N, C-alpha and C positions, 0 to 999 in steps of 0.2 A: 705717963702718956694717958690721955683721956680715952674712954671707950670708943668714941667716934674716930679719933686719930688712929687707934689701934686697928679698927675695922678697915679704915682706908689703907693702912699699911699692908694688911693681909690681902686686900683686893689687888693692890699694885704688885705685890710679890707674886701673885698667882697669874698675872697676865701672860708671862712667857709660856707657862704650862698650858694655859687655855688656848693660846695661839697654836701650840703644837697639836693639841687634841683635835682641832677642827680639820686637820689634815690626816688624821688617822684612817679615815675611810677612803683616802685617795691611794691608788696604786703608786708605788714610789720608784723613782730612778729609771734606768734604762730597761730593766727587766719588766717593771710595771708598765712602762710605755709600750714595749713590744707586745705584751699580752693584750693591752687595751687596743692597740692598733689592729691586731688580728681580729679581735671581737668586733670592732666597729666595721672593719672591711667585710667580714663574713655576714653581718646582719644589716648592712646598709644603714647603720646608725651614725649620728654625729660623734665626733671625738673632741673632747675638751681637754686642752693641755694647759697646765699652769707652770710657767717658767719663772723661777724666782731665785733669790739668794738669801741665805739665812743671815748674812751680814748687811743686807740692803735695808735701810730704814723704810723705804717705800714698800718693799715686799712685806716687811713686818706690819706696816700700817694696813695694807690690803688684807692680810690675814686676820688682823685684830678687828678691823672695822667692817669688812664686807662678808667674809666667809661665815661668821656666826649669824648673819641675818637669816631669819627663819625661812623666808621664801627662797632665798638663794641656796641655803643649805639643803632644803628639800629637793630643789631642782638638781643640784650637783650630786646629791646622794643617789638619785635614780639614773644619772648619766654615766656613759662610758668615759672615763677620764684618766689622767695621770698627772703627777706633779714631778718636776725635774729641777734640781739644783745643779748647774753645770760644774760647780766646784767640788762635787762629791766623787767624780771619776772621769776618766778620759772618754768613755763611751757617752756619758751624759753630756760632756762638753761638746762632743761631736754632734749629737742630736740638736743641741741648742744652737750652736754656731753654724754648722754645715747644713743640716737638714732644714732648719727653719729660719736661719739668719737673724736670730734674736740678738739685739744689741743693747737693750735696756730692760730693767726689771722694775716691777713685775710686768709680764706680758701674758695675756690669756689668748691662746690660739684656738679658734674654732675651725674644724675641718671635717670633711666627709670623705675619708680615704677611699671608699668604694667608688666614688664618682670622679676621682682625679686628685691633683695635687694642690688645687687652689685653697688658700687659707684666709681667714679673717683674723687680724691681730687687734685685740682690744685691751684698753687700760682705762679704768674709770677714774684714775687719778690724773687729771688734766693739767697740762703745763700752762696753757694760755687761755683757759676757760674754767668755769666752775666745775668741780668734780661731779661726776654722775652720782646720784643716789643709788643705793642698792637696787631699788625698783627699776630705775632707768638702766642700770647696767644689765639687769636680768632681761629686760626687754631687748636690749642690743644683742645679747647672746641669742635669744630666741629668734630675732629677726635674721641674724646671720645664718642660723641653722635653716630657717625657712627658705632662704635664698638658694641654698644647695638643692633642696627638693624642687624649687621652682625651675631651676636650670635642668634638672633631670627630667622633669615633666615636659619641658619645652622640647627636649630631644625626641620625645615620643609624639608630641603635638605636630612636629614637622613631618612625621611619617603618617599622621592621621590615625595613630593608634590611641584612640580616645580613652579606652578602658585602662591602659597602662599609665597614660598621662594622669588620669584621675587618681590613681593609686598614690602617685607622688605629690599631686596637688593636695590630696587629703592629708598627707604627712606635713606638708607646709602649713596648712591651716590649723593643725594640731598645735603647732608652735606659735603661730602668729595669725589668729583669726581675722585680724584687720589687714591682712596682706592683700592689697588691691589686685595685683597680678593674679594671685592664686584664685581669688573669687571670680574674676572676670574669665580666666582661662577655664575654670571649672564650669562656668555657665556655657562657654562655647562648646566644651566637650559634651556636656549633657544635652545641649541643643542638637548637636550633630547626631548623637546616638538616638535621641527622641525621633528625629526625622527618619532615620534608618529603620528603627524598630517600631515606629508608630506607637510609642509608649507615652501615655499622658503623664505618668508619674515622673518620668525623666524630664518631661517638659516643665513640670512644676519645680523640679530641682534646678533646672536651668534658670527659670524665672527668679527663684529665691537667690541664686548665686549672683545674677546680674543686678538684682535689687540691692544686695549687700554692697556690691562694687560701686553702684551709683551713690549709695549713701555715704560711702567712704570718700568718693571723689565725684561730687555733683557735676563737675565740668566734663566728665568722661563721655564723649559722644558715642563710643562703641557700645557701652552698656545701655545708653538711652536708646540707640537704634535697635539693639537686640531685644530690649523689652517691648518696644513698639511692635516688632515682628512677631514676638511670642504671643502678645495679646491679640494680634490679628489672626493667629492660628487657632485661637480658642473658639 
C-alpha cells in the first residue's frame, strides 16, 4: 500500500469517531433534553434540538458534513441544545414522536419554550431542491430564533410597552441584523419614546432603525413615511 493510500485509509477509518466527537458537547437523550428545556425556559433563550438516528445515512451525513463546520460549531457550542436518538429509550421515543411529531431524520427543531409551544423544523438536506450550505443553514437557524423574539416583542408593542418591546427586538437583531420587522419595529418604539421623553438621542436611534429598514426593503412605505416625519422634527 502506497503512503497516499495508507493515509486515505486512516482518514476514512477515522470518520465514524470524528462524527461522534462533534456531538460530545451536546447534552444527550431525555435527561439532557429536560435539563436544556429547563434552562431555556428560565432564561428565555432559544432551544436547539437535534433529532437523529445512528443508523440513518442522512443523519450520518448531517453530522459529518455540517456539524464540523467552524461557524456552525461555534454557534451550537454557545447555544442551549440537546440531541436525541429515539431508538435509545422509550422516553426518548416519546419526546421525538409525541412531543415534537418528528417523522424523518435528521430534523433540527428550533423553539423558544419560554414563549410557547411553536417550533421551527429545519433540515438542510433538501429533497426537491439543492441542499443548504452550512452558512445558509446557520442563517435559517438564526432567522427562526429571531422570529420568536419578534413575536414576543409584538405582544408588548400591542400594549404600547415600548421599552419591553425593545428588549426583545434587540435580541432578535442580535441573531438577525437584517430582520426588517425588528428594525422597523425598533424605529417605531424609539420614536414613540422620543416623543414622550423629548429625547433627541432616542430620535436618532429611531432614524437609524428606520433607515436600516428602508435599506433592507426600499419599497417599505412605513419606513419612508417615518423617516420623513423624523426629519421634519429636527
